[in-house]
Each structure stands twice: as C-alpha cells, then as structure tokens.
C-alpha positions in Angstrom: -60.7 -65.3 -70.7 -62.2 -68.8 -71.0 -60.1 -69.6 -74.1 -56.9 -68.7 -72.2 -57.8 -71.0 -69.4 -58.5 -73.9 -71.8 -55.2 -73.3 -73.6 -53.3 -73.2 -70.3 -55.0 -76.3 -69.0 -54.1 -78.1 -72.3 -50.5 -77.1 -71.9 -50.5 -78.3 -68.3 -52.1 -81.6 -69.3 -49.3 -82.1 -71.9 -46.5 -81.3 -69.4 -47.9 -83.5 -66.7 -48.4 -86.4 -69.1 -44.8 -86.1 -70.3 -43.5 -85.9 -66.8 -45.5 -88.9 -65.6 -44.5 -91.0 -68.6 -40.8 -90.2 -68.0 -41.1 -90.9 -64.3 -42.7 -94.3 -65.0 -40.2 -95.2 -67.7 -37.0 -94.2 -66.0 -36.7 -97.1 -63.5 -37.2 -99.5 -66.3 -34.6 -97.9 -68.5 -32.0 -97.8 -65.7 -31.0 -101.4 -66.4 -30.1 -100.5 -70.0 -28.2 -97.4 -69.0 -26.2 -98.9 -66.2 -25.7 -102.2 -68.0 -27.0 -104.6 -65.4 -24.6 -107.1 -64.0 -21.0 -105.8 -64.4 -22.1 -103.4 -67.2 -22.2 -106.2 -69.8 -25.5 -105.3 -71.4 -25.2 -101.6 -71.6 -27.5 -100.0 -74.3 -27.4 -96.2 -74.4 -29.8 -96.0 -77.3 -32.6 -95.7 -74.8 -31.4 -92.2 -74.1 -31.5 -90.9 -77.7 -34.3 -93.1 -79.1 -36.7 -94.2 -76.4 -36.4 -91.1 -74.1 -37.7 -88.6 -76.7 -40.4 -91.1 -77.9 -41.7 -91.6 -74.3 -41.7 -87.9 -73.6 -43.5 -87.0 -76.8 -46.0 -89.9 -76.4 -46.6 -88.9 -72.8 -47.4 -85.4 -73.9 -49.4 -86.1 -77.1 -51.7 -88.9 -76.0 -53.4 -87.0 -73.0 -53.4 -83.8 -75.0 -55.2 -85.5 -78.0 -57.8 -86.9 -75.7 -58.1 -83.5 -74.0 -58.7 -81.7 -77.3 -61.1 -84.2 -78.7 -63.2 -84.4 -75.6 -63.2 -80.6 -75.1 -64.2 -80.1 -78.8 -67.0 -82.7 -78.6 -68.5 -82.0 -75.2 -67.4 -78.5 -74.2 -66.8 -79.5 -70.5 -63.5 -78.9 -68.9 -64.0 -81.5 -66.2 -64.9 -84.2 -68.7 -61.8 -83.3 -70.8 -59.6 -83.5 -67.7 -61.1 -86.9 -66.8 -60.5 -88.2 -70.4 -56.9 -86.9 -70.4 -56.2 -88.5 -67.0 -57.6 -91.8 -68.1 -55.7 -91.7 -71.4 -52.5 -90.9 -69.5 -53.0 -93.7 -67.0 -53.8 -96.2 -69.8 -50.8 -95.0 -71.8 -48.4 -95.3 -68.8 -49.8 -98.7 -68.0 -49.2 -99.9 -71.6 -45.7 -98.4 -71.5 -44.7 -100.2 -68.3 -46.4 -103.4 -69.3 -45.0 -103.9 -72.7 -41.7 -102.0 -72.8 -38.9 -104.4 -72.1 -35.3 -103.1 -71.8 
C-alpha cells in the first residue's frame, strides 16, 4: 500500500508542476500569440515549441527532485518539500529569463 501512495504522490507532483509552470508561462506568452500592438509581432511558434517544453520541464524537474529525495532519505514530507522547492525555483527561472 505504501508503494502505491508514493507512486500516486509522484504522479500528483508531476501534474501540479506542469500545471503551475503553464499557468506562470501563459501570461508571458500572450504577447507572442496575440502579436502585441496591432498584431505586428505575432509568433505562434510559442504554441508548438515553447508550450510542450514548459509543460515537460514543469513536470520533470519536480518529479526528478521528488524521486531523488525519496530514494535517498525515504521520507515523503522531505521529498514533497524538495519537489515544491524545485518547482518554485524552476518557475522563478522560467519567468525571470524567458523573454517573448
């Protein structure tokens, strides 16, 4: 039973990380999709290049920290804390350095 809970929690961490990354990225990408002033600088490549990369990165980074911490320390709360910190740092990096 304990292994099922760990697996389900890891899946939940990946889903929440991907959703949080997409929600943080979407307002920044709006300028590229709409085109800014009069639609002059429209760049739809953010939908088929950046969108999947942000979703995968948002899922993989917290999940990797979750798995490494869980394997090393065998504590669910510590793994959850490491995954949340990794997701927060990843989203901060995404919003700081990604320029549309």
